[in-house]
C-alpha positions in Angstrom: -33.8 18.4 -50.2 -34.0 14.9 -51.7 -31.8 12.3 -49.9 -29.5 10.2 -52.1 -28.0 6.9 -51.0 -24.3 6.4 -51.5 -23.1 4.3 -54.5 -22.0 0.8 -53.5 -18.4 -0.3 -54.0 -19.3 -1.7 -57.4 -19.3 1.9 -58.8 -16.3 3.0 -60.8 -13.9 5.0 -58.7 -11.6 7.4 -60.6 -8.7 9.2 -58.9 -6.9 12.4 -59.8 -5.6 10.7 -62.9 -8.6 9.4 -64.7 -6.6 7.9 -67.6 -4.5 5.6 -65.3 -7.5 4.7 -63.1 -9.7 3.8 -66.0 -6.8 1.7 -67.5 -6.3 -0.1 -64.2 -10.0 -0.7 -63.8 -10.3 -2.2 -67.3 -7.3 -4.4 -66.6 -8.8 -5.7 -63.4 -12.2 -6.4 -65.1 -10.5 -8.2 -67.9 -8.4 -10.3 -65.5 -11.6 -11.1 -63.6 -13.6 -12.1 -66.6 -10.7 -14.2 -67.9 -10.7 -16.0 -64.6 -14.4 -16.6 -64.9 -13.9 -17.9 -68.4 -11.2 -20.4 -67.3 -13.1 -21.4 -64.2 -16.6 -21.8 -65.6 -16.3 -22.4 -69.3 -13.4 -24.7 -69.1 -14.9 -27.1 -66.7 -15.6 -25.1 -63.6 -18.6 -26.3 -61.4 -21.7 -24.1 -61.6 -25.4 -24.5 -60.8 -26.0 -25.8 -64.3 -22.8 -27.8 -64.5 -21.8 -26.3 -67.8 -22.1 -22.4 -67.7 -22.0 -19.6 -65.1 -25.4 -18.0 -64.6 -26.8 -15.0 -62.8 -30.4 -14.9 -61.5 -31.9 -11.6 -62.5 -32.9 -9.7 -59.4 -35.1 -6.7 -58.7 -33.9 -4.0 -56.4 -32.4 -0.5 -56.2 -29.7 0.6 -58.6 -27.8 3.9 -58.4 -25.9 5.0 -61.5 -23.2 7.5 -60.7 -19.9 8.8 -61.9 -17.1 9.2 -59.4 -14.4 11.7 -60.1 -11.6 13.2 -58.1 -11.2 17.0 -58.0 -10.3 20.0 -55.9 -12.2 22.7 -54.1 -11.9 26.2 -55.4 -13.3 29.6 -54.5 -16.4 30.7 -56.3 -15.5 33.5 -58.8 -12.1 34.2 -57.3 -9.9 37.2 -58.3 -7.0 35.6 -60.1 -3.7 37.4 -59.7 -1.2 36.7 -62.6 2.3 37.9 -63.4 1.9 40.8 -65.8 5.6 41.0 -66.8 6.3 39.8 -70.4 9.3 37.8 -69.2 10.4 35.5 -66.5 10.8 37.3 -63.1 11.9 36.3 -59.6 9.6 36.9 -56.6 11.2 39.4 -54.2 8.3 39.1 -51.7 4.9 37.4 -51.5 2.2 37.6 -48.8 1.9 34.4 -46.8 -0.7 32.0 -47.9 -3.9 32.1 -45.9 -3.5 35.8 -45.1 -6.7 37.9 -45.3 -5.9 41.1 -47.2 -7.8 44.3 -47.9 -8.3 45.9 -51.2 -5.0 47.7 -52.2 -2.7 45.6 -50.1 0.6 44.6 -51.7 0.5 40.9 -52.6 3.6 40.2 -54.7 6.6 42.1 -55.7 8.7 40.9 -58.6 12.3 41.7 -59.4 12.3 44.7 -61.9 15.9 45.7 -61.6 16.7 44.8 -65.2 13.6 46.8 -66.3 14.8 49.9 -64.4 18.1 49.7 -66.2 16.3 49.6 -69.5 14.2 52.5 -68.4 17.2 54.8 -68.2 18.4 53.8 -71.7 14.9 54.3 -73.1 14.6 57.8 -71.5 17.8 58.8 -73.4 16.5 57.3 -76.6 13.2 59.1 -76.1 14.9 62.5 -75.6 17.0 62.0 -78.7 13.9 61.0 -80.7 12.1 64.1 -79.5 15.0 66.3 -80.5 15.1 64.8 -83.9 11.3 65.3 -84.3 11.6 69.0 -83.3 14.5 69.4 -85.7 12.5 67.8 -88.5 9.6 70.1 -87.7 11.7 73.2 -88.0 13.4 71.9 -91.1 10.0 71.5 -92.7 9.2 75.1 -92.0 12.5 76.3 -93.5 11.9 74.0 -96.6 8.4 75.5 -97.1 9.7 79.0 -96.8 12.6 78.4 -99.3 10.2 76.7 -101.6 7.8 79.6 -101.6 10.6 82.0 -102.2 11.8 80.0 -105.2 8.3 79.8 -106.6 7.8 83.6 -106.1 11.1 84.4 -107.8 10.3 82.1 -110.7 6.8 83.7 -111.1 8.4 87.1 -111.1 10.8 86.2 -113.8 8.0 84.7 -115.8 6.0 87.9 -115.5 9.0 90.0 -116.5 9.5 87.8 -119.6 5.9 88.1 -120.5 5.9 91.8 -120.1 9.1 92.1 -122.3 7.3 90.2 -125.0 4.2 92.3 -124.7 6.2 95.5 -124.6 7.9 94.5 -127.9 5.0 93.1 -129.8 2.1 95.1 -128.4 0.4 98.1 -129.9 2.8 101.1 -129.5 5.4 98.6 -128.5 9.1 98.6 -129.1 8.9 97.0 -132.6 6.4 99.6 -133.8 8.5 102.3 -132.4 11.7 101.0 -134.1 9.7 100.5 -137.3 8.4 104.1 -137.3 11.9 105.4 -136.5 13.4 103.5 -139.4 10.7 104.7 -141.8 11.1 108.2 -140.5 14.8 108.1 -141.2 14.0 107.1 -144.8 11.6 110.0 -145.2 14.1 112.4 -143.7 16.8 111.0 -146.0 14.5 111.4 -149.0 13.8 115.1 -148.0 17.5 115.7 -147.5 18.2 114.0 -150.8 15.6 116.2 -152.6 16.8 119.3 -150.9 20.4 118.5 -151.8 19.4 117.9 -155.4 17.6 121.2 -155.6 20.6 123.0 -154.1 22.9 121.3 -156.6 20.7 122.3 -159.5 20.8 126.0 -158.5 24.4 125.7 -157.8 25.0 124.3 -161.3 23.1 127.2 -162.9 25.0 129.7 -160.9 28.3 127.9 -161.7 27.4 128.0 -165.4 26.7 131.7 -165.2 30.0 132.0 -163.3 28.3 133.3 -160.2 29.4 130.3 -158.1 32.8 128.8 -157.6 33.7 125.2 -158.4 34.4 124.5 -154.8 30.9 125.5 -153.8 29.5 123.3 -156.6 31.5 120.3 -155.4 30.3 120.9 -151.9 26.7 120.7 -153.1 27.4 117.6 -155.1 28.9 116.0 -152.0 25.9 117.0 -150.0 23.6 115.3 -152.5 25.8 112.2 -152.5 25.7 112.1 -148.7 21.9 112.5 -148.7 21.6 109.6 -151.2 23.9 107.5 -149.0 21.9 108.3 -145.9 18.7 107.3 -147.7 20.2 104.1 -148.8 21.4 103.3 -145.3 18.0 104.1 -143.8 16.3 101.9 -146.3 18.7 99.1 -145.5 18.1 99.6 -141.8 14.4 99.2 -142.4 15.0 96.0 -144.3 17.2 94.6 -141.5 14.7 95.5 -138.9 11.8 93.8 -140.6 13.7 90.7 -141.9 16.2 90.0 -139.1 16.2 92.2 -136.0 12.4 91.9 -135.5 12.3 88.1 -136.0 15.4 87.6 -133.8 14.1 89.7 -131.0 10.6 88.1 -131.2 12.1 84.6 -131.0 14.3 85.6 -128.1 11.5 87.2 -126.1 9.2 84.2 -126.8 11.9 81.8 -125.7 12.4 83.8 -122.6 8.7 83.5 -121.7 8.8 79.7 -122.4 11.9 79.2 -120.3 10.5 81.3 -117.5 7.3 79.3 -117.5 9.3 76.0 -117.4 11.5 77.4 -114.6 8.3 78.3 -112.7 7.0 74.7 -113.2 10.3 73.3 -112.0 10.3 75.6 -109.0 6.8 74.5 -108.0 7.6 70.8 -108.6 10.9 71.2 -106.6 9.0 72.9 -103.9 6.4 70.1 -103.7 9.1 67.4 -103.7 11.2 69.1 -101.0 8.1 69.7 -98.9 6.9 66.2 -99.3 10.3 64.8 -98.5 10.6 66.9 -95.4 7.0 66.0 -94.4 7.8 62.3 -94.7 10.9 62.8 -92.7 9.0 64.7 -90.1 6.3 62.0 -90.0 9.1 59.3 -89.6 10.7 61.3 -86.8 7.3 61.9 -85.1 6.5 58.2 -85.4 9.9 57.2 -84.0 9.3 59.6 -81.1 5.9 58.2 -80.5 7.3 54.6 -80.6 9.9 55.5 -78.1 7.2 57.2 -75.9 5.1 54.0 -76.2 8.1 51.8 -75.3 8.9 54.1 -72.4 5.3 54.0 -71.2 5.2 50.2 -71.6 8.4 49.9 -69.7 7.1 52.1 -66.9 3.9 50.1 -66.9 5.9 46.9 -66.6 7.8 48.3 -63.7 4.6 49.3 -62.1 3.2 45.8 -62.7 6.1 44.3 -60.9 4.0 45.1 -57.7 0.7 43.3 -57.6 -2.0 44.6 -55.3 -5.2 43.1 -54.1 -8.2 44.1 -56.3 -10.6 43.2 -53.5 -10.8 41.9 -50.0 -10.2 38.2 -49.5 -8.0 35.4 -48.4 -4.8 34.5 -50.2 -4.5 31.1 -51.8 -1.5 30.2 -53.9 -2.3 28.9 -57.4 0.2 26.1 -56.8 -1.8 24.9 -53.9 -5.0 24.6 -55.9 -3.6 22.5 -58.8 -0.5 22.2 -60.9 -0.3 23.4 -64.4 0.3 20.4 -66.7 2.8 22.5 -68.7 4.9 23.2 -65.6 4.4 20.3 -63.2 7.9 20.6 -62.0 7.6 24.2 -60.7 8.3 25.0 -57.1 5.7 26.2 -54.6 5.5 30.0 -54.6 8.0 31.6 -52.3 10.6 34.4 -52.2 13.2 33.7 -54.8 11.1 31.5 -57.0 11.0 32.4 -60.7 7.6 32.8 -62.4 6.7 33.3 -66.1 4.5 35.6 -68.0 0.7 35.3 -67.3 1.4 32.6 -64.7 -1.4 32.4 -62.1 0.1 33.3 -58.7 -2.7 33.9 -56.3 -6.5 33.1 -56.1 -8.2 35.7 -54.0 -11.5 34.5 -52.8 -14.2 37.2 -52.8 -16.6 35.3 -50.6 -16.8 32.2 -48.4 -18.6 30.2 -51.2 -16.6 27.4 -52.7 -17.1 25.1 -55.7 -15.7 21.7 -56.6 -14.0 21.3 -59.9 -13.5 17.8 -61.3 -12.4 16.3 -64.6 -15.0 14.0 -66.2 -13.6 11.4 -68.5 -15.0 11.3 -72.0 -16.3 7.8 -71.3 -18.7 9.2 -68.7 -19.5 12.5 -70.5 -22.8 11.3 -72.0 -24.0 10.4 -68.5 -23.3 13.8 -66.9 -25.4 16.9 -67.5 -26.0 20.2 -65.8 -28.4 20.0 -62.9 -27.5 16.5 -61.6 -27.1 16.1 -57.9 -23.7 15.4 -56.5 -22.3 14.0 -53.2 -18.9 15.5 -52.4 -16.5 14.0 -49.9 -13.6 16.2 -48.9 -10.4 14.4 -47.9 -9.7 16.9 -45.1 -13.2 16.3 -43.6 -13.4 12.4 -43.4 -16.9 11.0 -42.9 -18.7 14.1 -44.0 -20.7 14.4 -47.2 -21.7 17.6 -48.8 -24.5 17.9 -51.4 -24.0 19.9 -54.6 -25.2 20.3 -58.1 -23.5 20.2 -61.5 -23.5 23.8 -62.8 -21.2 23.7 -65.8 -19.6 21.2 -68.2 -16.8 22.5 -70.4 -17.8 22.2 -74.1 -14.3 21.1 -75.1 -11.8 18.8 -73.6 -9.1 20.1 -71.3 -6.3 21.1 -73.7 -3.7 21.1 -71.0 -4.4 17.5 -70.1 -4.4 16.6 -73.8 -1.0 18.2 -74.1 0.3 15.8 -71.5 -1.5 12.8 -72.9 -3.2 13.1 -76.3 -5.2 10.0 -75.6 -6.7 11.4 -72.4 -9.7 13.6 -72.9 -11.4 15.0 -69.8 -13.9 17.8 -69.4 -13.7 20.3 -66.6 -17.0 20.2 -64.6 -18.0 22.7 -61.9 -20.1 21.7 -59.0 -21.9 24.2 -56.8 -21.9 23.2 -53.1 -25.0 23.7 -51.0 -23.0 25.0 -48.0 -20.7 28.0 -47.3 -19.0 26.2 -44.4 -15.8 28.1 -43.6 -14.1 24.7 -43.1 -14.1 24.3 -46.8 -11.0 25.9 -48.3 -9.6 26.3 -51.7 -7.1 23.6 -52.6 -8.7 20.8 -50.6 -8.8 17.5 -52.5 -12.3 15.9 -52.9 -14.2 13.2 -54.6 -17.4 14.0 -56.3 -20.1 11.3 -56.8 -22.4 12.6 -59.6 -25.8 10.9 -59.3 -26.8 10.2 -62.9 -29.8 8.0 -62.1 -31.3 6.3 -59.1 -33.8 3.5 -59.5 -35.7 2.4 -56.5 -36.9 -0.9 -58.0 -35.6 -2.3 -61.2 -34.3 -5.5 -62.8 -30.6 -5.6 -63.3 -28.0 -8.1 -64.4 -24.1 -8.0 -64.6 -22.9 -6.0 -67.6 -20.9 -9.0 -68.9 -24.1 -10.9 -69.4 -25.2 -8.4 -72.1 -23.7 -8.7 -75.6 -24.5 -7.0 -78.8 -25.7 -9.4 -81.6 -26.7 -7.9 -84.8 -26.4 -4.4 -83.3 -29.0 -5.2 -80.5 -28.4 -5.9 -76.8 -28.8 -9.6 -76.3 -28.7 -11.9 -73.3 -28.8 -15.8 -73.1 -31.5 -17.0 -70.7 -31.3 -20.6 -69.3 -34.9 -21.8 -69.4 -35.9 -25.4 -68.7 -32.4 -26.6 -69.4 -32.3 -24.8 -72.7 -30.4 -21.7 -73.7 -32.6 -19.0 -75.2 -31.2 -16.0 -77.0 -33.3 -12.9 -76.1 -33.2 -9.3 -77.3 -33.5 -6.9 -74.4 -33.8 -3.2 -73.9 -31.2 -1.9 -71.5 -30.8 1.3 -69.5 -27.8 2.9 -67.8 -25.2 0.9 -65.9 -22.9 1.5 -63.0 -20.0 -0.3 -64.7 -21.0 -3.5 -62.7 -24.7 -3.9 -63.1 -26.9 -2.8 -66.0 -30.6 -2.1 -65.8 -32.9 -4.3 -67.9 -35.9 -2.2 -69.0 -37.5 -4.9 -71.0 -36.8 -8.5 -72.0 -35.8 -10.2 -68.7 -37.9 -10.8 -65.6 -36.9 -11.1 -62.0 -35.8 -14.6 -61.2 -34.7 -15.6 -64.7 -31.3 -17.1 -65.1 -29.0 -15.4 -67.6 -25.6 -16.8 -68.8 -22.6 -14.8 -67.8 -20.9 -16.1 -70.9 -22.6 -17.0 -74.2 -22.7 -20.5 -75.5 -20.0 -21.7 -78.0 -22.5 -21.7 -80.8 -23.6 -18.1 -80.1 -22.1 -16.9 -83.4 -19.5 -14.4 -84.2 -19.0 -11.8 -81.5 -19.0 -8.2 -82.5 -15.8 -6.2 -82.0 -15.8 -4.3 -78.8 -18.1 -6.7 -76.8 -17.0 -7.7 -73.4 -16.8 -11.4 -74.2 -14.7 -10.6 -77.3 -12.3 -8.8 -75.0 -12.2 -11.9 -72.7 -11.5 -14.3 -75.5 -8.8 -12.0 -76.9 -7.2 -11.9 -73.5 -7.4 -15.7 -73.3 -5.6 -16.1 -76.6 -2.8 -13.9 -75.3 -2.3 -16.1 -72.2 
C-alpha cells in the first residue's frame, strides 16, 4: 500500500460544521492579507524596500481536503418507527447490546391503537352484516323482477291470443258474422214460409173454410217473420260497422298496452337490479375498507414491537448523528417520544465500518471516487487509518440545506482498510482526502496569483523591475498553489500587485483585500 505523508498545517481544516469553519477561515485569511497590505504596501520594510515578495521554491506539495465526519457500520440494518403517528418508547434494548435475529429491540406504546381496534372490530361486523343484507336483498329483487317480467309476458301473450282468436281464420268475428248472416237467412225462410201460409189462409178464408181468427194469426206470423228478418239484417250491419271495429280496436289496444307493460316490467327489473347491485357493491366496498382498516390497525399494533432482522450490535441512531430537522430531540430511552419513520437503531451486520463526511461544494471538484484518505478517529488519538473514497452523493444534502440554504455539502462515504473492532459506529473522525501529492514542484502562495484578462498572472521582480507574467497553475492546498509553467525556482514573485497593475477582476484575492481595507 502506498504511503502518504500527512498534510501540513497550511491545509484547510473543516470541522463538523463546514459552513462556519469555511467562514472563519476566510475571515482569518482576509485579516492576514489586510495586515500584509498595511504592513508592506503602506511603507512596511521588505527585501525590496517597496513590496513584499516570495521566492518561488521547489519541493513537495500535498493537496488535500480535510473534513469532519462520523464512523458508521457498513450496510447496517436500520430500524425505524413504523407507526404512522408519534409514539412513546415503552422499552428499548440498551445500546451496545449484541442481539440475535428475532430479539425484541423496541416496544412502542400502542394502547391508543388497541382502543381503536375494538371500535373498528364493531364497525367491521356492522359493515359485514350490511353487506350480507344487501346481498340477500339483491337476490329478492332479482326474483321479484323476474316474476314481474314473467307476469307481464303472460299478459302480453294472452292479449295477442285474444286478438288472434278474434281476427284469425275461423275466429270469433267470422263466427259472429256467420251467425248474423244465418239469422237473416232463417228470417227470410220464416218470412217466405209465413207468406205462403198467409196466402193459403186467405184463399181458405175467402172460400169460408178458415176463420178470421186463423187468418189474423197467419198475418201476425208473417209480420213477425218480417220483423225478425229486419232485426237480423240490422244486427249484421251493427256487427260489421260497429261491434267488429270496436272489438278489433280494443283487442289491438290490449296487445299494445301489454307490450308496453312488458317493456316497463323489464326496465323496472333492470333498474331495481342495478340499484341493488350498486348498493351491494357499496356495502361490499365499505366492508372491505373496514377490513383493510382493521388489518392496518392490527399491523400497526404488531409494528409497535420492533424485532432484530439479523444478528448484530445495537447502536442508537441518535448516537451516530442528529437529524437536522429534529436537533433538539432527546437521546433514545424509555419514555421518549418518537415520530413516524424516525431512525431508532442501526444494527451492524458485520465488523466493517465506514467513515461518512460532508464535503463542502467548494472542494467538490477536487474529490472523486478512488482517492486515498487518511482517517483520524477522535477516540483513538495518534492513530491513522487508511481508506478510499467509495461514493459521493450526486446531490447536496437536503437536510443541511433546510437548516442553512447557503450551505451545500455532499455526503461522501469512505471505505476503511481495516475491520478493527475498536472502531465503532458513532465515533467522530476527521478524514484527510489526498487529492494530489507532488514530490517535487514549484509553488508560490495563493495570494501571489491573480487573474488578469481571465488568465492566471503573477508579478515577478526581475533586476529591480516588475514583470507581469502569465502562468499555468495546478491545484492548491488553500495556502500554496502549484505553478506548472511560467515561474522557475528561485524567482521572486510579488505577494501584492503594483499599483499600476490595472483593474482587478471581481473575486480575486487582492480585490478582496482592498475591499476589506476600504471598510476599515
